[in-house]
C-alpha positions as CSV (number, residue, x, y, z in Angstrom):
1,M,-18.8,-35.0,233.4
2,T,-21.7,-36.1,231.2
3,S,-22.5,-39.7,230.8
4,R,-21.2,-39.6,227.2
5,R,-17.8,-38.4,228.4
6,A,-17.8,-41.0,231.2
7,I,-18.5,-43.7,228.7
8,A,-15.7,-42.4,226.5
9,F,-13.3,-42.8,229.4
10,I,-14.5,-46.3,230.2
11,F,-14.1,-47.1,226.5
12,C,-10.5,-45.9,226.6
13,T,-9.9,-47.8,229.9
14,V,-11.2,-51.1,228.5
15,T,-9.3,-50.6,225.2
16,L,-6.0,-50.0,227.0
17,D,-6.5,-52.9,229.5
18,V,-7.3,-55.3,226.6
19,L,-4.5,-53.8,224.6
20,A,-2.2,-54.6,227.4
21,L,-3.4,-58.2,227.6
22,G,-3.1,-58.5,223.8
23,L,0.5,-57.2,223.9
24,M,1.5,-60.3,225.9
25,I,-0.1,-62.9,223.6
26,P,2.7,-63.2,221.1
27,V,5.6,-63.2,223.6
28,L,4.5,-64.8,226.9
29,P,4.9,-68.4,225.4
30,R,8.4,-67.5,224.2
31,I,9.3,-66.2,227.7
32,V,8.0,-69.4,229.3
33,L,9.9,-71.5,226.7
34,G,13.1,-69.6,227.5
35,F,12.7,-70.5,231.2
36,M,12.0,-74.1,230.3
37,G,15.3,-74.4,228.4
38,G,13.7,-75.0,225.0
39,D,11.5,-77.8,226.2
40,T,8.4,-77.2,224.0
41,A,6.2,-79.9,225.5
42,G,7.0,-78.7,229.1
43,A,6.5,-75.1,228.0
44,A,3.1,-75.9,226.5
45,E,2.0,-77.6,229.8
46,M,3.3,-74.6,231.9
47,F,1.6,-72.1,229.6
48,G,-1.7,-74.1,230.0
49,A,-1.2,-73.7,233.8
50,F,-0.7,-70.0,233.3
51,A,-4.0,-69.7,231.4
52,T,-5.9,-71.9,234.0
53,V,-4.7,-69.9,237.0
54,W,-5.6,-66.6,235.3
55,A,-9.1,-67.9,234.7
56,L,-9.4,-69.1,238.3
57,M,-8.4,-65.7,239.6
58,Q,-11.1,-64.1,237.4
59,F,-13.6,-66.6,238.8
60,F,-12.9,-65.9,242.4
61,F,-12.1,-62.2,242.4
62,S,-14.6,-60.8,239.9
63,P,-17.5,-61.2,242.4
64,L,-15.4,-59.8,245.2
65,L,-14.4,-56.7,243.2
66,G,-17.9,-56.3,242.0
67,V,-19.3,-56.2,245.5
68,V,-16.5,-53.9,246.6
69,S,-17.5,-51.5,243.9
70,D,-21.2,-51.7,245.1
71,R,-20.0,-50.7,248.6
72,Y,-17.2,-48.2,247.9
73,G,-17.9,-47.0,244.4
74,R,-16.7,-47.8,240.9
75,R,-13.9,-45.2,240.7
76,P,-11.5,-46.5,243.3
77,V,-11.9,-50.1,242.1
78,I,-11.2,-49.2,238.5
79,L,-8.2,-46.9,239.3
80,I,-6.6,-49.3,241.8
81,S,-7.0,-52.1,239.2
82,C,-5.3,-50.0,236.5
83,L,-2.5,-49.1,238.8
84,G,-2.0,-52.6,240.1
85,L,-2.1,-54.1,236.6
86,G,0.6,-51.7,235.5
87,L,2.9,-52.5,238.4
88,D,2.3,-56.2,237.9
89,Y,3.4,-55.9,234.3
90,I,6.6,-54.3,235.5
91,F,7.0,-57.1,238.0
92,M,6.6,-59.7,235.2
93,A,9.0,-57.8,232.9
94,V,11.8,-58.1,235.4
95,A,10.9,-61.5,236.9
96,P,14.1,-63.6,237.0
97,T,12.5,-67.0,237.5
98,L,9.5,-68.9,236.1
99,T,8.0,-69.0,239.6
100,L,7.9,-65.2,239.9
101,L,6.5,-64.9,236.4
102,F,3.8,-67.3,237.4
103,V,3.1,-65.2,240.5
104,G,2.8,-62.2,238.2
105,R,0.2,-64.0,236.1
106,V,-1.8,-64.7,239.3
107,I,-1.7,-61.0,240.2
108,S,-2.7,-60.1,236.6
109,G,-5.8,-62.3,236.9
110,I,-6.8,-60.6,240.1
111,T,-6.2,-57.0,239.0
112,S,-7.8,-57.4,235.5
113,A,-11.0,-58.8,237.1
114,T,-12.6,-55.3,237.0
115,I,-13.9,-55.4,233.5
116,G,-17.2,-56.2,235.1
117,T,-16.9,-53.0,237.2
118,S,-16.6,-51.1,234.0
119,F,-19.9,-52.6,232.8
120,A,-21.4,-51.6,236.2
121,Y,-20.1,-48.1,235.7
122,I,-21.9,-47.9,232.3
123,A,-25.1,-49.2,234.0
124,D,-24.8,-46.4,236.5
125,V,-24.5,-43.5,234.1
126,T,-26.7,-44.7,231.2
127,P,-30.5,-44.9,231.0
128,A,-31.9,-48.4,230.7
129,N,-33.0,-47.9,227.1
130,E,-29.5,-46.8,226.0
131,R,-27.4,-49.4,227.8
132,A,-27.2,-51.9,225.0
133,R,-25.6,-49.4,222.7
134,A,-23.1,-48.3,225.4
135,F,-22.3,-52.0,226.2
136,G,-21.7,-52.4,222.4
137,L,-19.1,-49.6,222.5
138,V,-17.3,-51.4,225.2
139,G,-17.5,-54.6,223.1
140,M,-15.8,-52.6,220.3
141,A,-13.0,-51.7,222.7
142,F,-12.4,-55.4,223.3
143,G,-12.2,-56.0,219.5
144,L,-9.8,-53.1,219.0
145,G,-7.6,-54.1,221.9
146,F,-7.3,-57.7,220.7
147,V,-6.6,-56.7,217.1
148,V,-4.0,-54.0,217.8
149,G,-2.4,-55.5,220.9
150,P,-1.0,-58.7,219.4
151,A,0.2,-56.8,216.4
152,I,2.2,-54.3,218.5
153,G,3.3,-57.1,220.8
154,G,4.7,-59.1,217.9
155,L,6.5,-56.1,216.6
156,L,8.0,-55.2,219.9
157,G,8.7,-58.8,220.8
158,S,10.9,-59.1,217.8
159,L,13.2,-56.6,219.4
160,D,13.0,-58.0,223.0
161,P,10.5,-60.6,224.3
162,R,10.0,-58.5,227.4
163,L,9.5,-55.2,225.7
164,P,5.7,-55.7,225.3
165,L,5.4,-56.2,229.0
166,W,7.0,-52.7,229.6
167,A,4.6,-51.3,226.9
168,A,1.6,-52.9,228.7
169,A,2.8,-51.4,232.0
170,A,3.0,-48.0,230.5
171,A,-0.5,-48.2,229.0
172,C,-2.0,-49.2,232.3
173,L,-0.1,-46.6,234.4
174,I,-0.9,-43.8,231.9
175,N,-4.6,-44.8,232.1
176,A,-4.6,-44.9,235.9
177,G,-3.0,-41.4,236.0
178,F,-5.4,-40.0,233.5
179,G,-8.4,-41.5,235.3
180,W,-7.3,-40.0,238.6
181,F,-7.9,-36.5,237.2
182,V,-10.9,-37.1,234.9
183,L,-13.0,-40.1,236.1
184,P,-15.8,-39.2,238.4
185,E,-17.6,-41.6,240.7
186,S,-20.8,-43.0,239.2
187,L,-22.5,-44.6,242.2
188,P,-23.7,-42.1,244.7
189,P,-23.5,-43.0,248.4
190,E,-27.2,-43.4,248.9
191,K,-27.3,-46.2,246.2
192,R,-24.5,-48.2,247.7
193,M,-24.9,-51.6,249.5
194,A,-23.1,-52.8,252.6
195,F,-20.3,-55.2,252.0
196,T,-20.9,-58.9,253.0
197,W,-18.7,-61.9,252.3
198,K,-22.0,-63.8,251.5
199,R,-22.3,-61.7,248.3
200,A,-18.6,-61.3,247.6
201,N,-18.0,-64.9,246.4
202,P,-18.9,-66.9,243.3
203,V,-21.7,-68.8,245.1
204,G,-23.2,-65.7,246.6
205,S,-23.1,-63.9,243.2
206,F,-24.8,-66.8,241.6
207,R,-27.6,-66.6,244.1
208,L,-28.3,-63.1,242.7
209,L,-28.7,-64.7,239.3
210,A,-31.1,-67.2,240.7
211,A,-33.2,-64.5,242.3
212,H,-35.4,-64.0,239.2
213,R,-36.5,-66.5,236.6
214,E,-35.6,-64.3,233.7
215,L,-32.3,-63.3,235.1
216,L,-31.3,-66.9,235.7
217,G,-32.3,-67.8,232.2
218,L,-30.4,-64.9,230.7
219,A,-27.4,-65.9,232.7
220,A,-27.7,-69.4,231.2
221,V,-27.8,-67.9,227.7
222,N,-24.7,-65.8,228.5
223,F,-22.8,-68.8,229.8
224,L,-23.7,-70.9,226.7
225,G,-22.5,-68.1,224.5
226,Q,-19.3,-67.8,226.4
227,L,-18.8,-71.5,226.1
228,A,-19.4,-71.6,222.4
229,H,-16.9,-68.8,221.9
230,Q,-14.1,-71.0,223.4
231,V,-14.0,-73.0,220.2
232,L,-12.1,-70.2,218.5
233,P,-9.1,-69.9,220.8
234,A,-9.1,-73.7,221.4
235,I,-8.9,-75.1,217.9
236,F,-8.9,-72.3,215.2
237,V,-5.2,-72.3,214.6
238,L,-4.9,-76.0,214.4
239,Y,-8.1,-76.3,212.3
240,A,-7.0,-73.7,209.8
241,A,-3.5,-75.3,209.4
242,Y,-5.0,-78.8,209.0
243,R,-7.9,-78.0,206.7
244,Y,-6.7,-75.0,204.7
245,G,-2.9,-75.1,205.1
246,W,-2.7,-71.7,206.7
247,G,0.4,-70.4,208.3
248,E,1.0,-67.6,210.9
249,T,0.4,-64.8,208.3
250,N,-3.0,-66.1,207.2
251,V,-4.1,-66.8,210.7
252,G,-3.0,-63.4,211.9
253,L,-4.8,-61.6,209.0
254,T,-7.9,-63.6,209.6
255,L,-8.0,-62.8,213.3
256,A,-7.5,-59.1,212.4
257,F,-10.4,-59.3,209.9
258,V,-12.6,-61.0,212.7
259,G,-11.6,-58.2,215.1
260,V,-12.4,-55.4,212.7
261,C,-15.8,-56.9,211.7
262,S,-16.7,-57.4,215.4
263,A,-15.7,-53.9,216.2
264,V,-17.9,-52.5,213.4
265,V,-20.9,-54.5,214.6
266,Q,-20.6,-53.6,218.2
267,G,-19.6,-50.0,217.6
268,A,-21.9,-49.0,214.7
269,L,-24.7,-51.5,214.5
270,V,-25.8,-52.4,218.1
271,G,-27.4,-49.0,218.7
272,P,-29.5,-48.7,215.5
273,V,-30.5,-52.4,215.6
274,V,-31.6,-52.2,219.3
275,A,-33.5,-49.0,218.6
276,R,-35.3,-50.6,215.7
277,L,-35.9,-54.2,217.0
278,G,-35.6,-53.9,220.8
279,E,-33.2,-55.8,223.0
280,R,-35.0,-59.1,222.9
281,A,-35.2,-59.4,219.1
282,T,-31.6,-58.2,218.9
283,L,-30.5,-60.9,221.3
284,L,-32.2,-63.6,219.3
285,L,-30.9,-62.3,216.0
286,G,-27.4,-62.2,217.3
287,L,-27.5,-65.8,218.6
288,L,-29.0,-67.0,215.3
289,C,-26.2,-65.3,213.3
290,G,-23.6,-66.9,215.7
291,A,-25.0,-70.4,215.1
292,L,-25.0,-69.8,211.3
293,G,-21.5,-68.5,211.4
294,M,-20.2,-71.5,213.4
295,A,-22.0,-73.8,210.9
296,I,-20.3,-72.0,208.0
297,Y,-16.9,-72.3,209.7
298,G,-17.4,-76.1,210.2
299,L,-18.7,-76.8,206.7
300,A,-16.4,-74.5,204.6
301,P,-14.2,-76.7,202.4
302,T,-11.9,-73.8,201.4
303,G,-10.3,-70.9,203.3
304,L,-12.1,-68.4,201.1
305,L,-15.5,-69.8,202.1
306,F,-14.4,-69.7,205.7
307,L,-13.6,-66.0,205.4
308,A,-17.1,-65.5,203.8
309,G,-18.5,-66.6,207.2
310,V,-16.7,-64.0,209.2
311,P,-19.3,-61.1,208.6
312,T,-22.1,-63.5,209.6
313,M,-20.2,-64.6,212.7
314,A,-19.5,-60.9,213.6
315,L,-23.3,-60.3,213.8
316,W,-23.2,-62.6,216.8
317,G,-21.8,-59.5,218.6
318,L,-25.3,-58.1,218.6
319,S,-26.3,-60.5,221.3
320,G,-23.8,-59.5,224.0
321,P,-24.8,-55.9,224.5
322,A,-28.4,-56.9,224.2
323,I,-28.2,-59.5,227.0
324,M,-26.2,-57.1,229.2
325,G,-28.9,-54.5,228.7
326,L,-31.7,-56.9,229.6
327,M,-29.9,-58.3,232.7
328,S,-29.0,-54.8,234.0
329,R,-32.7,-54.0,234.1
330,L,-33.5,-56.8,236.5
331,V,-31.3,-55.7,239.4
332,S,-31.1,-52.5,241.5
333,P,-28.3,-49.9,241.1
334,S,-26.6,-51.2,244.2
335,E,-26.3,-54.7,242.7
336,Q,-24.9,-53.8,239.3
337,G,-21.3,-54.6,240.4
338,Q,-22.4,-58.0,241.9
339,L,-24.2,-58.8,238.7
340,Q,-21.3,-58.0,236.4
341,G,-18.9,-59.9,238.7
342,A,-21.2,-62.9,238.5
343,N,-21.2,-62.7,234.7
344,T,-17.4,-62.5,234.6
345,S,-17.2,-65.6,236.9
346,L,-19.5,-67.5,234.5
347,A,-17.2,-66.5,231.6
348,S,-14.3,-67.8,233.6
349,V,-16.0,-71.1,234.1
350,A,-16.6,-71.3,230.3
351,G,-13.0,-70.5,229.8
352,L,-11.9,-73.4,232.1
353,I,-14.1,-76.1,230.6
354,G,-14.6,-75.0,227.0
355,P,-11.1,-75.5,225.5
356,G,-11.0,-79.1,226.7
357,I,-14.4,-79.9,225.3
358,F,-13.6,-78.5,221.8
359,A,-10.1,-79.8,221.7
360,V,-11.3,-83.3,222.4
361,T,-14.1,-83.0,219.8
362,F,-11.6,-81.7,217.2
363,S,-9.0,-84.4,217.8
364,G,-11.5,-87.3,218.2
365,L,-13.3,-86.6,214.9
366,L,-10.4,-85.1,213.0
367,D,-10.3,-87.7,210.2
368,R,-14.1,-88.0,209.8
369,R,-15.3,-84.5,210.4
370,P,-12.6,-81.9,210.9
371,G,-15.3,-79.2,211.5
372,A,-17.1,-81.1,214.3
373,A,-16.0,-78.7,217.0
374,F,-17.7,-75.8,215.1
375,D,-20.8,-77.9,214.6
376,L,-20.9,-78.4,218.4
377,A,-20.5,-74.7,219.0
378,A,-23.4,-74.1,216.6
379,L,-25.6,-76.5,218.5
380,I,-24.7,-74.8,221.8
381,L,-25.8,-71.4,220.3
382,L,-29.0,-72.9,219.0
383,G,-29.6,-74.1,222.6
384,A,-28.9,-70.6,223.9
385,L,-31.3,-69.3,221.3
386,A,-34.1,-71.6,222.5
387,V,-33.5,-70.6,226.2
388,A,-33.4,-66.9,225.3
389,W,-36.7,-67.2,223.4
390,T,-38.4,-69.0,226.3
391,V,-37.2,-66.8,229.2
392,T,-37.9,-63.4,227.5
393,R,-41.1,-64.0,225.6
394,R,-43.4,-62.9,228.5
395,R,-41.9,-59.5,228.9
396,P,-41.7,-56.6,226.4
397,A,-38.2,-56.1,225.0
398,C,-38.0,-52.6,226.6
399,A,-39.9,-53.2,229.8
400,P,-38.9,-50.8,232.7
401,P,-36.5,-51.9,235.3
402,L,-37.9,-54.1,238.1
């Protein structure tokens, strides 16, 4: 199988995995509410616990699975993850109690922690100067999955709240079966690294990031970007309702518009822009556009002007593939899994602390400055831009791997 066909399969894998996650978004709160006997406040607290434990599982298991893939190869980790995630969705679909549903969410956090392994697979089969474009295609898969998944989930959920879980299970199991026949191994035995618990934990994976000044700086940029992104799931719905009077339909259409714009940027623009500007300049441009987009969101007095900021914000998507391309150059082939596991752990930390920071900012300044949370996100991205400028200025954008 050529690298192009392999990337196409990974694209499908990530799309289906994210689609499966998206299918649950509209219905999982309703299922939890049903178990709580209609207690909305209690259901909200429990759903928050579901989100927290999922992020914690990502934090702890992403490095472990990354190192396992460095030792045993990417193929078994990806296929076992797809199979496990499919079986877990079946478990959640038939769970008779809230406790078992919670257990299923824990397992989901573990088995879906292999997104980083998919990125490592791409690094294995793609030349260094083409990785940013390939990472962009995977980013497009995220956008498509999160646009299509909730839409299908809402439709199926109107028939039966648990039907989307069955659909998610089917998507994952079909993907696992298809991958068994067509997905080759990307990491040859001579490039694998022995498994050690020292590397297979968050602290050990972060030591890899600290091994090189530029790698550590880029990891900081990645973390700040992930942190700023948390403003959208944390306060967007409340912000849009408070400031623009938007209901579910307007919010849903806006999120779909955001997803489509992001998919276009990552799928169609990343490759040409990186080829023209290089990874460093593409990273800086993306972060600048993200900061401008956040500022527009926070300042927009009308919903129409908010929508006008979506294309600018979508250009922020240039930065993710660029930074992944730069970081992948700084580690050996046998450390790609550990690197991506560390990145996923950082994203999990951002997911744990970001919503609280932006929710408090939004609620505390609601009367005086309703867009303050977006202002804060813009400042965080400007900080990321400053760090990125500093840590990358001494090396050419397309320097060879170390």
